[in-house]
TORBANU-904974 format. One record per atom (N, C-alpha, C, CB): x, y, z. Coordinates in steps of 0.001 Angstrom, whole numbers, plus 500000, padded with zeros to 6 digits. Glycine has a CB too. Layout:
residues N
XYZ/...
END
This chain:
residues 462
118379778089136167/117907777836137356/118394778829138396/118216776532137670/117485779320139226/117877780393140175/117484780276141430/117461781569139816/118099781036142345/117663781345143795/117767779838144546/115952782057143850/118897779202144489/118930778032145258/119650778355146496/119549776893144527/120888778707146439/121782778874147816/121751780151148209/123293778507147717/120904781157147570/120923782490148037/120939782613149498/119823783193147524/120600781812150377/120592781941151818/121645782022152399/120042781084152402/122767781646151640/124037781818152254/124394783146152936/124972781574151289/124480784121152041/124853785416152818/124061786017153769/125048786391152017/122887785585153430/121812786109154371/121893785527155842/120388785755153772/122073784397155741/122210783403157180/123540783996157898/122482781462156792/124546783914157169/125866784040157920/126855785240157396/126645782627157779/126072786134156901/126983787236156632/128034787191155566/127624787486157755/129156786543155798/130155786548154725/130206785241153995/131515786864155271/129237784550154163/129228783504152904/129798782174153422/130205784045151554/129130781519154550/129614780161154730/128343779394154428/130255779853156217/127653779631153359/126263778719153351/125914778433151899/124892779530154085/125080777669151751/124731777108150526/123365777004150280/125266775921150388/122331776300149228/121197776636148976/119876776409150094/121082776017147820/118865776955149993/117967776678150921/117470775306150939/116987777522150802/117245774690149673/116747773403149584/116788772731148074/115346773476150124/116849771692147943/116870771040146510/115600770489146309/117952769903146294/114317770729146922/113223769805146736/112003770707146878/113240768571147786/110887770467146454/109596771075146541/108573770144146637/109335771903145474/107227770592146903/106271769732147225/105566769550146100/105512770101148268/105007768295145649/104030767882144657/103716766538144978/104499768011143230/102419766225144398/101631765302144742/102393764010143851/100032765733144416/102440762892144372/102797761569143673/101911760527144009/104161761090143996/101889759393143206/101193758320143645/101897757568144805/100950757465142523/101065756896145477/101784756335146811/102155754791146610/100727756479148204/102345754492145314/102661752988145086/104228752824145631/102492752531143319/104382751900146611/105672751684147165/106603751091146152/105582750819148355/106016750097145460/106916749469144467/107439750449143441/106201748349143753/106587751487142899/107051752448141987/107886753211142519/106160753168141442/107858753792143675/108838754592144328/110223753982144816/108186755128145429/110271752655144930/111318751943145177/112043751493144089/111006751014145881/111403751171143004/111990750859141884/112572751837141066/111221750253141250/111909753106141106/112305754427140478/112376755666141360/111357754737139413/113103755081142402/113646756198143359/114003757564142770/114908755709144022/114604757483141737/115134758717141118/114106759559140706/115984758464139989/113029759036140251/111937759743139638/111261760599140654/110957758794139007/111150759979141988/110647760753143107/110697762182143292/111183760333144085/112001762702143560/112461763736144192/112816764780142837/113731763265145217/113096764260141705/113649765188140789/112517766242140379/114234764408139538/111225766047140092/110269767244140011/110034768024141097/109059766887139648/110439767439142372/110131768188143439/111293769298143492/109996767281144723/112600769049143140/113651769862143034/113326770891142111/114798769181142689/112625770498140821/112305771387139585/111295772384140291/111586770493138164/110184771922140874/109219772887141357/109994773804142359/107946772157142041/110599773293143357/111289774123144379/112019775329143700/112333773234145194/112869774958142758/113787775865142019/112937777028141397/114595775054140865/111974776571140654/111022777601140078/110201778576141069/110003776833139262/109820778058142038/109005778718143022/110144779877143738/108316777474144182/111240779610143918/112091780481144507/112622781452143415/113174779728145221/113028780970142204/113073781893141128/112066782903140908/113127781233140067/110887782420140957/109795783360140732/109211784369141833/108755782572140331/109843784080142990/109615784590144238/108313784217144855/109736785947144178/107787783030144615/106470782575145090/106810782245146656/105863781199144171/106899783157147550/107189782812148725/106209781872149397/107376783908149385/104944782007149210/103876781241149991/104010779669149369/102205781981149733/104341779775148108/104368778365147478/105676777561148130/104506778489145705/106805778466148239/108074778026148674/107875777446150245/109158779301148552/107327778239150968/107096777817152514/106193776693152532/106447778996153453/105137776408151530/104244775255151343/104805773907151095/103412775520150292/106244774207150863/107052772789150319/107456772167151734/108658773113149203/107177772830152620/107734771968154149/106607771775154963/108898772851155205/106943770726155677/106033770175156824/105893771425158092/106834768607157498/104736771397158622/104597772403159462/105827772455160494/103274772260160107/106279771317161061/107508771248161970/108775770963161384/107346770272162956/108886771556160036/110220771148159504/111400771872160061/110247771323158057/112662771442159901/113773772107160550/114638772424159496/114464771304161619/115381773515159430/116174773839158350/117805774442159303/115184775164157251/118744773520158722/119878773745159492/120995774484158464/120385772293160145/121560775508158983/122561776181158189/124006775503158569/122512777820158494/124938775992157663/126318775520157856/126800775796159107/127217776055156935/126323777004159794/126983777186161091/126322776689162220/127219778492161339/125319775872162083/124709775079162993/123442775688163523/125616774783164026/123047776812162887/121830777408163314/120562776637162757/121825778875162870/119465776851163728/118279775972163165/117220776776163180/117921774680163934/116448776650162096/115113777223161955/113991776323161945/115038777950160805/113049776515162761/112007775453163064/110681775906162580/111912775132164594/109993775273161742/108666775521161437/108532776491160285/107978776005162617/107403776499159561/107136777111158221/107125778569158512/105747776616157527/106800779168159556/106837780586159779/108254781124159869/106087780918161017/109265780408160363/110589780998160367/111261780687159057/111427780488161548/110855779446158393/111248779343157009/110705780181155869/111020778133156680/109554780636155971/108915781638155295/109574782975155253/107693781759155815/109946783471156495/110747784585156785/111993784532156109/110959784720158150/112652783394156116/113923783184155655/113824783341153844/114433781613156268/112758782855153345/112535783024152010/112377784450151664/111418782271151610/111583785200152522/111389786740152105/112684787431152128/110390787553153096/113585787229153164/114821787766153103/115659787417151874/115466787404154247/115821786015151503/116565785612150491/116213786231149226/116515784293150415/114856786106148784/114483786791147614/114479788191147393/113407786469147372/114686788779148511/114841790176148484/116358790545148350/114212790781149741/117071789765148635/118624790148148692/119384789562147494/119343789573150071/118861788525146937/119831787688145789/119183787516144733/120331786275146120/119751787467143732/119219786594142315/120316785455142193/119202787657140664/119961784512141661/120737783189141687/120566782524140347/120227782195142858/121648781772140087/121469780704139072/122104779473139743/122169781069137608/121293778418139879/121501777299140755/121579775978139985/120401777245141776/122579775198140162/122541773845139482/122715772708140640/123789773735138308/121705771832140724/121713770836141668/122278769432140963/120231770715142264/123036768660141811/123617767334141492/123087766295142428/125149767361141565/122090765789142338/121440764676143205/122383763615142999/119891764219142794/122920763078144233/123840761924144019/123348760511144717/125273762346144609/122180760678145724/121862759604146376/120492759997146656/122747759249147525/119465759018146350/118067759094146787/117660757763147214/117135759612145701/117018757799148355/116450756616149001/114956756818149382/117275756272150259/114171755740149314/112779755910149705/112503754537150483/111747756181148366/111919754785151780/111335753657152570/110119753965153113/112158753225153629/109122753573152730/107797753689153259/107369755275153084/107776753165154848/107240755923154047/106745757350154062/107951758284154369/105566757557155177/109231757613154221/110277758708154241/111188758473153182/111053758800155549/111774759597152881/112571759746151809/113902760683152048/111697760266150751/114883760413151253/116319760879151534/116891761368150113/117292759597152207/117354762378150082/117840763004148898/119218763968149251/116577763888148265/120268763506148557/121641764217148838/122456764388147594/122523763400149870/123280765447147763/124331765767146568/124927767111146878/123614765827145009/125270767579145636/125929768801145669/125433769813144837/127184768638145396/126026771154145033/125425772099144201/126255773101143791/124375772639144758/126112774074142888/126878775214142444/125880776223141928/127936774828141357/126413777538142349/125547778644142238/126147779883141824/124918778850143409/125703780718140892/126122781999140873/125088782970141319/126574782299139612/125645783761142239/124759784550143083/125011785985142699/125001784297144627/123983786910142585/123978788382142274/123285789196143382/123253788650140906/123983789976144082/123491790835145204/122680791839144422/124698791535146146/121307791816144771/120412792721144018/120722794347144242/118905792376144481/121305794506145344/121487796082145729/122793796590144994/121673796331147491/123612795663144807/124848796209144268/125174795565142832/126033795935145306/124622794382142496/124975793813141098/126297792989141467/125253795088139834/126771792926142445/128012792051142750/127861790609142622/128476792268144114/128669789933141786/128354788476141631/129491787692142602/128455787997139909/128728786588142998/129666785655143947/129380784271143392/129286785729145698/130215783415143815/130135781874143619/129867780986144752/131351781396143094/129131780144144714/128969779303145858/128768777917145463/127867779747146689/129184776811146258/129138775354146083/129148774792147388/130272774796145255/128789773536147304/128801772822148553/127943771587148423/128318773708149697/127443771135149520/126436769702149739/125141770217150318/127113768435150933/124060769111149983/122945769310150691/122367767911151032/122008770198149933/121575767995152092/120874766749152434/119268767017152756/121632766085153729/118431766509152223/116840766752152281/116508765462152857/115990767065150758/115529765548153797/114672764449154402/113349764849154168/114893764192155920/112443763941153641/111228764047153226/110185763128154187/111263763672151755/109049763532154214/107861762824154775/106869762928153714/107318763425156150/106085761782153712/104846761787152904/103732761740153662/104765760743151999/102795762764153441/101553762573154107/100467761665153627/101029763724154208/099238761631154443/098241760825153861/097698760962152512/097288760894154593/097681762094152116/097296762551150655/098418762204149694/097021764169150566/099465761536150152/100438761108149065/101447762261148690/099621760670147745/101480763328149086/102365764334148787/103766764294149742/101558765663148943/104661764648149016/105848764760149920/106102765901150570/106945764522149310/106532766149151826/106787767509152259/108275767348152768/105683768069153434/108991768491152661/110334768432153516/110335768651154695/111246769202153193/110808767538155688/110759767593157081/112074768039157678/110363766298157605/113210767783156989/114591768509157453/115534768800156230/115461767524158543/116197769941156366/117259770173155354/118469770531155989/116911771216154378/119756769953155545/120974770588156161/121854770843154946/121732769631157313/122515771907155151/123556772388154030/124998772694154702/122978773845153250/126006772324153771/127367772822154067/127838773619152569/128459771405154551/128680774533152842/129141775188151566/129794776548151980/127880775422150502/130028777237150828/130805778529151205/130367779458150037/132566778328151302/130392780815150208/130390781881149140/131721782476149147/129295782994149357/132146782918147811/133392783549147626/133343784403146568/134423782672147456/134320785499146476/134364786236145292/135376785609144362/134675787667145574/135627784472144326/136660783789143582/136089783723142174/137025782342144188/136895783824141285/136568783733139876/135480782395139535/138050783576139063/134622782378138821/133893781369138337/134671780494137229/132653781959137832/134275779232137082/135014778374136111/134953779474134978/134277776769135730/136000779014134048/136054779711132641/134802779246131729/137514779303131842/134246780212131044/133262779997130094/133766778837129187/132959781301129317/132813778102128694/133231777057127559/133574777888126319/131978775940127174/134797777727125864/135139778184124508/134298777778123496/136378777798124143/133885778653122463/133272778190121327/134524777818120303/132217779322120764/134242776681119684/135377776030118943/135393776858117535/135122774288118729/136476777146116943/136626777903115860/136030776912114636/138200778386115731/136153775716115022/135732774895113787/134949773703114475/137104774341112795/133811774110114781/132718773098115495/132426772013114444/131183773900115949/131824771113115234/131405769723114418/129899769814114401/131925768172115204/129378769347113378/127759769279113325/127593767781112503/126942770822112332/126430767141112712/125760765961112065/124684766566111590/125406764744112929/124272766491110043/123059766913109621/122138765574109871/123136767474108072/120914765650110106/119847764587110215/118716765184109608/119514764110111676/117758764157108981/116603764445108206/115392763771108726/116820764077106828/114470764553109138/113233763775109796/112183763716108509/112492764694111299/111108762651108842/109854762535108093/110197761977106710/109107763929107984/111303761094106604/111364760220105350/110299759320105427/112671759435105171/109595758828104270/109952759327102721/108951760262102415/109941758139101522/108351760997103275/107309761977102836/107063762947103961/105959761264102426/107735764010103739/107822765235104407/107043766625103742/109308765449104520/105968767100104062/105597768515103568/104797767935102291/107040769678103192/104021769252101668/103393768959100505/104288769119099391/102252769721100351/103977768629098118/104623768570096734/104254769598095931/104332767381096008/105213770264095454/104744771200093943/104209770353093044/106004771964093048/103507770926092154/103076770043091020/104077769624090198/102144770635090201/103764768200089838/104795767449089175/106007767018089867/105195768139088152/106203767223091073/107113767002091944/106863765381092405/107003768124093081/108003764819092879/107994763491093258/108866763179094529/108432762707092109/108314762268095570/109185761955096510/110656761264096070/108425761122097363/110501760623094985/111822760038094494/112853761247093974/111491758946093214/112464762173093363/113128763306092851/113765763972094221/112058764310091984/112932764218095056/113348764875096393/114578764042097169/111972764929097406/114362762858097266/115333761983097838/116661761955096866/114662760507098026/116424761835095548/117634761752094580/118318763017094696/117243761489093043/117721764324094810/118468765668094899/119271765802096267/117394766911094781/118537765422097396/119228765377098568/120413764577098794/118441765066099401/120279763327098439/121233762307098424/122564762665097658/120597761122097840/122273763205096483/123095763658095427/123927764816096205/122195764173094070/123477765802096855/124063766932097422/124823766289098512/123054768042097875/124418765410099280/125008764976100613/126347764204100044/123876763911101604/126169763527099075/127201762533098526/128258763521097870/126519761377097363/127873764482097211/128971765431096581/129765766049097742/128297766671095638/129236766188098911/129827766800099971/130655765793100748/128816767448100794/130564764700100542/131229763554101398/130401763467102505/132752763793101872/129247763384102622/128262763142103784/127437761938103645/127314764293103945/128137760885103018/127427759560103025/127166759061104602/128381758427102173/126314758406104814/126053757883106280/125058758910107114/127573757753107122/124725760129106272/123701760692106894/122319760079107236/123533761640106243/121710760287108355/120528759615108850/119377760395108476/120558759401110322/118392759527107871/116900760060107748/116126759231108554/116280760054106280/115027759703109204/114270759212110119/112896759053109501/114323760025111296/112427757686109669/111422757215108867/110044757158109489/111793755970108420/108965757566108873/107508757244109293/106980756193108194/106503758692109332/107119754975108651/106892753769107775/105479753979107203/107016752326108608/104546754389107805/103137754383107414/103102754965105906/102218755294108486/103909756069105411/103924756386104025/104373755506102994/104591757395103885/104764754351103403/105371753507102503/104309752641101868/106432752715103164/103071752592102562/102034751721102147/101490752063100967/101058751622103031/101458751199099970/100673751299098795/101253752586097995/099079751423099182/102554753110098341/102947754338097659/104273754005096840/103171755556098740/104170753759095681/105529753190094990/106441754426094919/105288752508093353/106075755644094959/106948756806094939/107752756937096163/106179758028094745/107011756941097499/107822756831098630/108620755792098739/107173756855099652/108220754438098356/108988753287098263/110439753573097674/108229752294097427/110247754163096338/111444754342095569/112514755369096084/111032754726094250/111687756428096860/112603757480097792/113428756742098578/111795758450098795/112868755626099327/113684755276100702/114736754419099792/112707754264102168/114567753763098715/115659752986098016/116731753669097477/115177752268096990/116273754960096946/117315755890096524/118258756299097519/116757757034096009/117605756744098658/118257757254099776/119518756345100411/117165757455100787/119119755101100462/119877753930100976/120872753621099955/118981752683101279/120499753512098634/121531753176097685/122630754127097559/120973753003096428/122242755654097920/123223756540097862/124286756521098925/122656757698097813/123981755618099850/125003755529101015/124251756052102306/126413756474100706/123131756619102248/122629757357103444/122000756135104362/121437758608102999/121709756357105675/121150755762106873/119734755907107131/121788756251107951/119112754986107669/117810755075108225/117711755034109558/117041754168107785/116724755624110253/116288755681111833/114941755613111923/116704756967112620/114561755272113192/112939755230113313/112525756618113958/112355753875114356/111347756825113407/110657757988113860/109310757909114219/110730758903112979/108939756569114536/107434756087114848/106853755635113588/106456757269115473/106038754821113553/105194754441112428/104430755545111637/104228753516112930/103722756347112471/103092757537111912/103230758907112585/101748757270111829/104387759104113106/104951760417113765/103976760803114764/105183761657112726/103693759657115707/102906759859116881/103686760681117956/102472758501117435/102752761478118674/103246762434119670/103047761699120817/102569763821119716/104346761573121819/104246760970123183/103372761811123926/105590760824123911/103217763047123870/102459763836124823/100976763397124643/102669765425124584/100519763127123483/099128762857123278/098698761447123356/098752763350122044/099701760573123874/099488759156123593/099905758433125006/100426758636122235/099698757211125254/100100756386126362/101559755798126002/098987755208126623/102303755495126981/103721754924126726/103512753575126034/104612754727128139/102379752768126395/102332751593125585/101953751792124263/101513750676126106/101328752780123924/100855753082122365/102064753528121712/099642754290122167/102920754322122414/104045755072121818/105085753826121210/104821756134123079/105267752944122323/106297751958122048/105768750987120911/106672751156123394/104422750880120855/103775749820119833/104111750655118501/101906749469120079/103931751951118428/104321752690117202/105765752567116877/103990754133117331/106515752508117814/107974752363117389/108389751014116666/108851752498118650/107785750016117354/107872748786116876/107275748452115617/107434748037117731/106015749085115459/105527749048114062/106315749321112888/104577749854113963/107221750183113214/108168750781112089/109261749770111827/108869752240112531/109521748957112672/110695748146112629/110968747262111248/110584747224113827/109751746555110855/109871745617109834/110415746461108571/108453744864109580/109726747598108188/110292748290107120/111646748902107173/109480749211106830/112104749223108367/113476749721108475/114282748475108259/113803750453109884/114139747486108615/114762746111108513/114887745890107120/113945744950109189/113792746050106404/113722745569104821/114519746730104188/112003745429104087/114500748034104345/115173748955103517/116478749375103787/114504749986103436/116808749140105157/118198749704105581/119508749052105040/118295749615107071/119177747837104302/120344747271103548/121295746743104699/121105748437102542/120974746337105743/121813745681106767/122587746662107644/122793744744106098/122553748130107426/123048749046108268/122127749140109532/123200750332107544/123003749858110413/122225750062111791/121250751077111844/123118750387112889/120085750681111907/118619751467112083/118213751743113447/117410750641111495/119061751186114506/118440751321115817/118727752671116321/118924750267116800/118482753920115636/118432755138116149/117123755684116145/119277755925115530/116703756496117071/115362756878117257/115304758421117423/114762756137118466/114477758840116601/114169760458116846/112743760772117352/114332761319115424/112578761460118323/111185761563118923/110398762548117938/111223762164120548/109265762374117528/108498763458116782/108214764398117717/107216763024116094/108279765702117038/108129766926117532/109172767228118760/106692767051117920/110187766107118701/111253766257119812/110407766335121268/112238767753119535/109471765615121267/108607765522122493/109007764193123178/106988765557122128/109710764246124401/110372763184125066/109637762703126390/111778763637125369/108322763474126637/107550762940127543/107161764291128478/108326761691128282/105893764516128813/105565765559129655/105591765300131175/104314765989129277/105751764211131568/105955763672132779/107267762810132821/104767762913133135/108038762767133882/109066761972134048/108781760575133939/109618762238135169/107696760107134392/107297758647134360/107345758341132785/105709758350135082/106641758968132206/106675758729130593/107978758760129937/105870759789129848/108779759791130149/109816760157129614/110937758759130003/110153761706130184/110998758365131464/111873757641131713/111529756212131293/112172757838132956/110075755934131232/109493754483130702/109982754320129164/107647754421130763/109844755178128482/110171755074127012/111637755042126910/109584756269126148/112454755857127604/114080755891127553/114212754331127957/114971757141128787/113726753703128939/114143752422129229/113760751302128106/113560752092130558/112661751582127605/112286750600126425/113080750668125220/110907750815125966/113665751913125030/114581752194123805/115839751461124004/114913753753123598/116254751533125345/117730751048125829/117399749390125648/118229751608127722/116279749000126258/116217747484126390/116032746970124854/114886746970127440/115670747795123786/115504747133122391/116580747777121565/113985747363121693/117748748334122136/118952748455121423/119024749647120787/119148747461120530/118133750714121124/118091751884120447/118918752989121129/116720752261120283/119340754059120368/119884755287120974/119054756306120442/121382755558120689/118798757335121440/118019758534121062/118802759386120206/117564759315122245/118425759872119044/119122760805118240/118819762207118660/118795760606116822/119497762978119605/119286764095120125/119360765282119131/120133764187121151/118851766422119337/119171767558118463/119622768837119389/117843767914117526/120732769551118960/121027770603119469/120786771944118663/122216770408119817/120777771627117254/120471772673116329/119261772652115578/121421772760115470/118425773520115454/117102773287114664/116646774638114667/115975772212115318/115951775173113440/115321776263113063/113986776493112478/116007776679112401/113415775215112671/111980775278111983/111963775088110631/111300776539112163/112803774515109794/113111774479108563/111805774240107792/114147773513108352/111055773174108464/109972772681107884/108856773831107384/109429771718108871/108848774930108193/107889775932108065/107860776901106697/108087776740109258/109206776564106107/109112777372104789/108596776403103652/110617778021104358/108561775142103542/108086774284102616/106735774683101790/107919773081103321/105723774642102690/104343775056102195/104383776289101643/103315775080103214/104972777323102199/104782778631101580/105519778457100173/105412779890102531/106688777869100116/107407777766098689/106542777046097939/108837777064098638/105787776110098150/105047775374097169/103863776463096761/104469773868097809/103198777212097553/102268778107097221/102875779149096225/101730778709098451/103802779749096744/104603781022095767/104922780328094523/106205781722096445/105547779178094524/105913778532093217/104729778277092326/106621777211093456/103613778062092887/102329777818092106/101962779099091579/101140777215092957/102174780180092167/101676781636091747/102990782344090921/101210782641093275/104129781673090723/105264782252090090/105532783705090728/105013782317088514/105512783703092059/106016784784092814/107336784709093142/105349784954093918/108217785223092029/109657785114092273/110141785987093349/110406785413091067/109537787014093778/110026788109094829/109661787375096292/109118789768094611/108626786757096193/108236785925097647/109228784723097748/106509785240097666/109714784198096616/110594783087096690/111863783597096992/110625782281095487/112316784628096562/113544785192096915/113473785487098485/113824786492096032/112493786214099026/112494786386100477/112468785156101158/111399787170100932/111894784024100697/112133782858101544/113519782240101513/111194781842101186/114227782320100549/115507781750100563/116194782672101493/116179781615099151/116110783946101407/116895784847102280/116625784554103828/116526786362101930/115276784453104022/114743784317105500/115077783031105947/113187784508105671/115216781799105171/115705780615105486/117083780679106030/115625779810104402/117947781231105213/119257781304105741/119690782381106733/120057781387104700/118910783283107012/119020784048108035/118629783569109449/118378785063107708/117526782527109253/117027781835110378/118090780739110857/115642781198110012/118478780182109771/119555778925110032/120571779513110800/120270778221108652/121339780697110216/122476781252110925/122132781888112357/123108782314110019/120906782522112570/120344782998113983/120381781698114822/118701783665113915/119559780545114536/119405779464115520/120640778696115497/118194778559115244/121455778702114704/122486777980114845/123423778514115789/123006777771113699/123653779886115900/124321780678116794/123674780609118234/124349782061116252/122361780509118319/121785780382119433/121921779017120119/120548780729119227/121837777882119342/122271776596119909/123481776569120476/122280775625119025/124508777138119693/126103777275120190/126034777860121657/127098778421119131/125437779187121676/125325779910122832/124628779099123932/124628781155122548/123455778269123731/123208777400124575/124192776465125277/122431776826124042/124873775728124462/125844774944124664/126947775378125728/126337774737123453/127203776669125421/128181777409126159/127552777727127480/128643778682125410/126292778103127705/125525778316129010/125503777039129756/124037778811128775/124909776053129218/124760774812129903/126030774039130437/124066773971129017/127134774229129700/128268773549130131/129295774441130612/128771772741129120/128985775565130973/129980776651131467/130805775899132528/129211778052132133/132098776149132274/133005775447133341/133084774005133477/132635775851134605/132475773218132526/132374771795132785/132988771105131828/131087771324132901/133422771707130485/134118771041129416/135329772063129082/133092770730128105/136110771420128343/137389772215127701/136898772654126430/138805771298127469/136038772167125779/135812772457124463/134170772441123937/136673771440123720/133785773036122986/132359773011122426/131906771687122314/132225773658121075/130742771413122496/130188770130122170/130073769957120652/128833769962122836/129989768573120241/129662768476118796/128105768518118733/130279767100118105/127619768926117659/126144769210117343/125548768342116417/125940770526116818/124187768322116615/123358767489115853/122249768619115146/122643766254116886/122240768716113984/121143769683113210/120086768817112621/121814770602111940/118800769405113043/117554768812112540/117143769365111372/116502768904113431/116890768701110220/116324769316108966/115099768307108450/117586769486107762/114422768519107506/113466767811106973/113523767571105381/112310768443107374/112982766357105048/113278765977103593/112179766431102870/113494764458103323/112329767712102384/111148768547101665/111771768959100234/110663770044102617/110686769318099648/111031770214098221/111821771250098560/109761770887097433/111627772201099379/112312773433099519/113695773168100195/111446774433100333/113926772062100812/115266771638101181/116165771300099997/115175770462102073/115637770733098901/116461770375097854/117138771721097434/115654769655096699/116236772833097303/116616774050096770/117795774635097559/115454774967096747/117613774610099009/118284775306100057/119702774660100566/117298775384101205/119505773338100453/120719772375101178/122258773051100424/120439770278100655/122187773232099405/123584773683099008/123954774991099622/123713773818097481/123189775909099625/123523777118100175/123549777059102061/122352778196099497/122841776114102451/122861775894103944/124327775186104243/121501774880104449/124900774240103512/125936773751103678/127200774676103514/125884772752102943/127018775588102644/127986776687102343/128120777724103453/127571777400101073/126901778142104056/126824779004105305/127547778382106372/125401779255105774/127203776914106696/127889776098107841/129523776046107696/127292774514107814/129838776237106386/131219776158106320/131812777502106407/131634775479105127/131211778556106039/131503779825106455/131964780095107913/130406780536106198/130797779319108591/130837779592110079/132107778664110701/129269779164110811/132664777863109816/133825777196110302/133462775732110727/134432777999111479/132248775285110531/131758773978110720/132450772757109851/130310774068110421/132775771730110733/133099770528110066/132192769589109989/134084769985110541/131963768488109326/130713767695109410/131367766231109801/129760767720107878/130426765656110534/130486764348110845/129203763512110822/131044764289112041/129231762184110954/128074761365111153/127303761543112487/128491759994111034/126013761181112595/125442761165113866/126076760220114959/124086760834113677/126283758788114448/127060758164115569/128510758715116074/127260756794115155/129025759262114990/130308759839115538/130149761179116582/131199760275114229/129203761904116236/128820762893117197/128510762561118593/127779763497116736/127438761605118591/126903761193119764/127448760172120552/125795760893119555/128684759998120138/129525759004121048/130268759987121946/130642757954120168/130097761364121850/130827762381122860/130259761961124037/130603764020122640/130884762011125247/130314761778126482/129239762604127004/131238761799127321/128802763688126349/127834764703126806/126622764044126465/127965766150126161/126551763263125496/125158762693124965/124622761387125926/125380762128123261/125487761013126835/125353760009127673/124591760764129009/126839759298127931/124736762140128865/124209762752130228/122462762732130111/124881764534130436/121849762928131281/120518762891131391/119840764016131947/120213761875132039/119350765066131203/118683766376131718/117720766144132734/117981767140130637/116999764835132589/116242764360133733/114904765507133759/117308764351135245/114449765901132651/113490766992132912/112286766618131871/114202768579132649/111087766756132405/109889766447131707/109417767718131150/108847765781132584/109438768029129707/108981769191129049/107532768918128491/109988769593127923/106727770037128731/105242770009128246/105283770081126624/104328771369128910/106385770541126147/106595770888124734/107683770045124063/106956772354124616/107873769956122835/109031769612122194/110203770513122740/108827769734120692/111361770050122944/112519770508123112/113793769893122783/112515770754124140/114789770638122362/116158770137122047/116670769418123130/117107771199121708/117955768926123035/118895768380124158/119233769366124940/120140767744123724/119518770626124416/120202771604125111/119112772426125912/121055772475124123/117796772497125123/116712773264125966/116147772411127137/115459773697125020/116316771087127140/116037770398128350/116964770713129515/116068768995128086/118320770783129229/119221771159130130/118873772594130711/120546771083129499/118744773521129637/118447774927130039/117303774870131135/117986775835128728/116117774247130773/114965774197131628/115173773492132884/113885773604130957/116130772559132975/116280771611134297/117065772452135224/117102770095134040/117813773197134618/118805773965135448/118352775434135586/120264773906134794/117135775783135023/116615777132135200/117441778157134827/116273777373136461/118227777975133666/119019778894133075/118473779975132320/119795778294132356/118909781007132109/118392782100131251/118795782046129824/118816783382131776/117709782062128852/118182781617127568/118638782949126956/117050780817126684/119662782645125785/120078783878125195/119254784639124235/121188783651124603/119219785734124106/118213786396123249/118283785814121855/118433787938123202/117300785660121014/117167785291119905/115914785780118959/117248784080120095/116001785954117867/114907786525117038/113775785380116775/115539787090115601/112592785917116854/111685784749116629/111660784321115079/110185785132117130/111376783125114888/110918782831113334/110115783394112789/110490781778113033/109889783657111398/109002784377110735/107632783528110454/109685784861109497/106930782958111511/106134781866111257/104920782397110594/105838781085112489/104602783564111151/103511784204110915/103298784842109262/103535785245112002/104461785256108922/104487785621107547/104757784399106681/105520786692107311/105228783348107033/105380782086106332/103863781499106059/106325781042107248/103087781646107245/101836781006107103/100919781749106082/101178780910108458/101191783133105929/100338784017105329/100744784231103713/100390785348106178/102131783963103613/102796784297102207/101852783434101216/104585783797102096/101606784242100010/101141783621098816/099955782828098891/102097782852098311/098982783259100049/097745782641100249/096675783310099349/097374782702101717/
END
């Protein structure tokens, strides 16, 4: 997130200020009941849009977030009145500073056509002319008015805060022995099968490797539709559970929340429950993995499903480490059919290279997101898929993780860490990991990473 408090130095010279605003204009339904019962939903997207506009230096869009007679009060008591004065402020700010800003909204109230949002902020400022870094923190209060068109506009903003050259909080140290829980999606039927292969053999190989490494209790997330009239898939799930592994819900048919209504999605979750109860052997199957990691493209959908899961005893199985492992399987099956040993050797090498690259990427994300907020690295959750190629690569993947110092734990052990009770409160248009959602909600810059070789994987052995 960028350009929040940057107004500080511009308005008062040596730094007694904080952010311009924590909100932005967007249209919302005018249902009083919805806004009062979900008041926290109302202004979160406004803050997101406001931060994006400022980050991208969309000055006209930033000024349009304010009512024509809006007031802006800086910590020194100076008042700017009207959008012309506020627009000029944004011009000065965006020409002077770059910023990484985090808002922490602590109180939201809505009454009729008036709204109130207050909280705290912290921000890393960079003076564009010199590259000098500064740190700012303080409090904000924003008052909104809703027009006849249903859109909220900022009527008044007040800030307290200070800028200093004091050192930033220490970066989150990466643990020399980080913790990870492995999880597997799309049981019992993920990806295409090589000739003569069976789902039961895949489950046998994966479960045996996990058990040999003392990883009993590893969760596999089930699409129960594949169990219908398929003895091989049914046997695969029994093998998985009999080996001491656990089951979770992945919807009945891998439904995308983005492409469907909340009601249809919740129905899909419930459809999978009888099979989970039948196969889980009495163990806890109330863990849910969103297909495509798509948790809702609007906050209304996201929050509605989260509430349903909580009401029905589920916990979301979040993901912090993922490298698109599913993309290697179909290429492997094609190359295996052609007996292309050179291509298969490249598949093995590129799989491990991508696993290492994106494991490091996820760890760097965690350092950026929780910079100065924790004393140690978060425990991680890795997403894998129960596919034929995974049976070949799982031993090497485990060896790679151990060389990186990783220790292994179960999903419930990892996600009992308090970090997993935090809510990034962000609606993503696409699937996103737990850390991606925080990166996006706070408008943080992603660390560099090599792209996955998807184009070559799609064309290999065709």
